[in-house]
C-alpha positions as CSV (number, residue, x, y, z in Angstrom):
1,M,-22.1,24.3,-7.9
2,A,-19.0,24.5,-5.6
3,L,-16.4,21.9,-6.2
4,P,-15.1,19.8,-3.3
5,N,-12.1,20.9,-1.4
6,R,-9.3,18.7,-2.8
7,K,-6.9,19.3,0.0
8,R,-9.4,18.0,2.5
9,S,-11.3,15.4,0.5
10,G,-8.3,13.7,-1.0
11,P,-6.8,12.6,2.4
12,I,-10.3,11.6,3.7
13,L,-10.9,9.4,0.6
14,A,-7.5,7.8,1.0
15,G,-8.1,7.4,4.8
16,V,-11.0,5.0,3.9
17,G,-8.3,2.5,3.4
18,A,-8.1,2.1,7.1
19,L,-11.2,-0.1,6.8
20,L,-9.4,-2.4,4.4
21,P,-8.2,-4.9,7.1
22,L,-11.9,-5.7,7.9
23,F,-12.1,-7.3,4.5
24,L,-8.9,-9.4,4.5
25,S,-10.2,-12.5,6.4
26,P,-10.1,-15.7,4.4
27,S,-13.9,-15.7,4.0
28,S,-14.1,-12.1,2.7
29,G,-13.0,-12.5,-0.9
30,A,-16.2,-11.1,-2.5
31,Q,-16.4,-8.3,0.1
32,L,-12.8,-7.3,-0.6
33,A,-13.6,-7.1,-4.3
34,V,-16.6,-4.9,-3.6
35,F,-14.7,-2.7,-1.2
36,L,-11.8,-2.1,-3.6
37,T,-14.2,-1.5,-6.5
38,A,-16.2,1.1,-4.5
39,V,-13.1,3.0,-3.4
40,T,-11.6,3.0,-6.9
41,L,-14.8,4.3,-8.4
42,S,-15.3,6.8,-5.7
43,A,-11.8,8.1,-6.2
44,A,-12.2,8.3,-10.0
45,L,-15.5,10.2,-9.7
46,F,-14.0,12.5,-7.1
47,Y,-11.1,13.5,-9.3
48,L,-13.4,13.7,-12.4
49,F,-15.7,16.3,-10.9
50,S,-13.0,18.3,-9.0
51,V,-10.7,19.1,-11.8
52,N,-8.4,22.1,-11.1
53,D,-5.4,21.2,-13.2
54,L,-5.8,18.5,-15.9
55,K,-2.1,17.6,-15.8
56,K,-2.2,17.0,-12.0
57,S,-5.5,15.0,-12.0
58,A,-4.1,11.7,-13.2
59,P,-1.0,11.7,-10.8
60,E,-3.3,12.7,-7.9
61,F,-5.7,9.8,-8.6
62,A,-2.7,7.4,-8.9
63,L,-1.3,8.6,-5.6
64,T,-4.7,8.1,-3.9
65,I,-5.0,4.5,-5.1
66,S,-1.4,3.8,-4.4
67,G,-1.9,5.1,-0.8
68,L,-4.8,2.6,-0.4
69,L,-2.8,-0.3,-1.7
70,Y,0.6,0.4,-0.3
71,V,-0.1,0.8,3.4
72,P,-3.6,-0.4,4.3
73,L,-3.6,-3.5,2.0
74,L,-0.1,-4.7,2.8
75,L,-0.2,-3.8,6.6
76,G,-3.8,-5.1,6.9
77,H,-2.5,-8.7,6.5
78,L,-1.5,-8.5,10.2
79,V,-5.2,-9.0,11.0
80,P,-5.7,-12.4,9.3
81,L,-2.2,-13.4,10.4
82,R,-3.2,-12.8,14.0
83,E,-6.4,-14.9,13.5
84,L,-4.4,-18.0,12.4
85,P,-3.5,-20.8,14.8
86,H,-0.5,-19.5,16.8
87,G,-1.3,-16.1,15.5
88,V,0.4,-14.2,18.3
89,Q,3.6,-16.2,17.7
90,W,3.5,-15.5,14.0
91,I,3.2,-11.7,14.8
92,F,6.1,-11.8,17.2
93,L,8.1,-13.9,14.7
94,L,7.5,-11.3,12.0
95,L,8.7,-8.5,14.3
96,L,11.7,-10.5,15.4
97,L,12.8,-11.3,11.9
98,V,12.5,-7.7,10.7
99,M,14.1,-6.1,13.7
100,S,17.0,-8.6,14.0
101,G,17.5,-8.1,10.2
102,D,17.6,-4.3,10.6
103,T,20.0,-4.6,13.5
104,G,22.4,-7.0,11.7
105,A,22.3,-4.9,8.5
106,Y,23.1,-1.7,10.5
107,Y,26.0,-3.0,12.5
108,V,27.6,-5.1,9.8
109,G,27.1,-2.4,7.2
110,R,28.6,0.2,9.5
111,S,31.6,-1.9,10.4
112,F,32.4,-3.7,7.1
113,G,30.3,-2.1,4.4
114,R,32.4,-1.4,1.3
115,R,30.3,-2.3,-1.8
116,K,27.2,-0.2,-2.6
117,L,24.0,-2.3,-2.6
118,Y,21.8,0.1,-4.6
119,Q,23.4,3.6,-4.7
120,L,20.6,5.2,-6.9
121,V,18.0,4.5,-4.2
122,S,19.9,4.3,-0.9
123,P,23.6,5.4,-1.1
124,N,24.4,4.3,2.5
125,K,23.3,0.7,2.2
126,S,26.0,-1.9,1.3
127,V,26.1,-5.5,0.1
128,E,27.9,-6.5,3.3
129,G,25.1,-4.8,5.3
130,A,22.4,-6.7,3.4
131,M,24.2,-10.0,4.1
132,G,24.5,-9.1,7.8
133,G,20.7,-8.3,7.8
134,L,20.0,-11.8,6.3
135,A,22.2,-13.4,9.0
136,G,20.4,-11.4,11.6
137,S,17.0,-12.6,10.4
138,L,18.3,-16.2,10.3
139,L,19.4,-15.9,13.9
140,G,16.1,-14.4,14.9
141,G,14.2,-17.3,13.3
142,I,16.3,-19.8,15.2
143,V,15.8,-18.0,18.5
144,A,12.1,-17.9,17.9
145,G,12.0,-21.6,17.3
146,M,14.0,-22.3,20.5
147,T,11.9,-20.0,22.7
148,F,8.4,-18.7,22.1
149,F,7.5,-20.6,18.9
150,P,8.6,-24.2,19.5
151,E,6.1,-25.4,16.8
152,L,8.5,-24.1,14.2
153,T,11.1,-26.7,13.1
154,L,14.6,-25.6,12.3
155,V,13.9,-25.9,8.6
156,D,10.7,-23.8,8.9
157,S,12.7,-21.2,10.9
158,A,15.4,-21.0,8.3
159,L,13.0,-20.9,5.3
160,T,10.9,-18.2,6.9
161,A,13.9,-16.1,7.7
162,L,15.4,-16.5,4.2
163,V,12.1,-15.3,2.7
164,I,11.1,-12.6,5.1
165,G,14.6,-11.2,5.6
166,P,15.2,-10.1,2.0
167,L,11.5,-8.9,1.7
168,G,12.0,-6.7,4.8
169,Q,15.1,-5.1,3.2
170,S,13.3,-4.7,-0.1
171,G,10.5,-2.8,1.8
172,D,13.1,-0.5,3.3
173,L,14.6,0.2,-0.1
174,F,11.2,0.8,-1.7
175,E,10.3,3.4,0.9
176,S,13.7,5.1,0.2
177,L,12.7,5.1,-3.4
178,L,9.5,6.9,-2.6
179,K,11.2,9.5,-0.5
180,R,13.9,10.2,-3.1
181,S,11.2,10.4,-5.8
182,F,9.4,13.1,-3.8
183,G,12.6,14.8,-2.7
184,V,12.2,14.4,1.0
185,K,14.6,13.0,3.6
186,D,12.0,11.7,6.1
187,S,8.5,10.3,5.7
188,G,7.3,12.3,8.7
189,T,8.3,14.1,11.9
190,M,6.2,12.2,14.5
191,I,9.2,10.2,15.7
192,P,12.3,12.5,15.7
193,G,15.5,10.8,14.6
194,H,13.7,7.8,13.0
195,G,12.5,9.3,9.8
196,G,8.8,9.1,10.5
197,I,6.3,6.2,11.2
198,L,6.5,4.9,7.7
199,D,10.2,4.4,8.1
200,R,9.5,2.1,11.1
201,L,6.9,0.1,9.1
202,D,8.4,-0.1,5.6
203,S,10.0,-3.5,6.2
204,I,6.8,-4.9,7.8
205,L,4.7,-3.7,4.8
206,F,6.5,-6.1,2.5
207,A,7.0,-8.9,4.9
208,A,3.5,-9.2,6.5
209,P,1.5,-10.4,3.4
210,V,4.0,-13.0,2.4
211,L,4.4,-14.4,6.0
212,Y,0.6,-14.6,6.2
213,Y,0.2,-16.7,3.0
214,Y,3.2,-18.8,4.0
215,A,1.7,-19.5,7.5
216,R,-1.7,-20.2,6.0
217,Y,-0.8,-22.4,3.1
218,L,2.7,-23.8,3.6
219,A,3.6,-24.0,7.3
């Protein structure tokens, strides 16, 4: 019996994660558990019966499951976030907090950065840049409350920015960790000069789930 083609079947199995957002609505708790269980078992069986190198099988299985959880699960929270009351405003708030944080971190870090933030993972990032990013997120939250999201109080705007800002920066650092771990400079070539699509989404991956649960239970 011919074994499955690992180079083709692996990405297909991981791509099933694109269906994950369909199971992230508040009423889909049981369905989500079934979906994750089915994918995990399918991946385990796939790698069990397509062994080419015993030493590589466990890392490949781990990468497949990590690929399912890292991007589809985290990014998929944008779907239930959109379904909340004022969902469009929450989405735009998320983007504004992340982008204003990125902008503040870049310009402050470039102009005043002296102390390394986390040299092992991202040598170019500085403590001053991180503080500038937090200030940028705070400003973005205040602008949102004064313009397209008047339902947010000043306290809500500040609290949201203080939570989402550092999370966005952590998402950026984590993606840098992954790239350095794999020995690559960029996550892809689809967007020249920007490091790939994942580099544009890394902050949102960490921020979206937390903002969703904040908006649903606390706001």
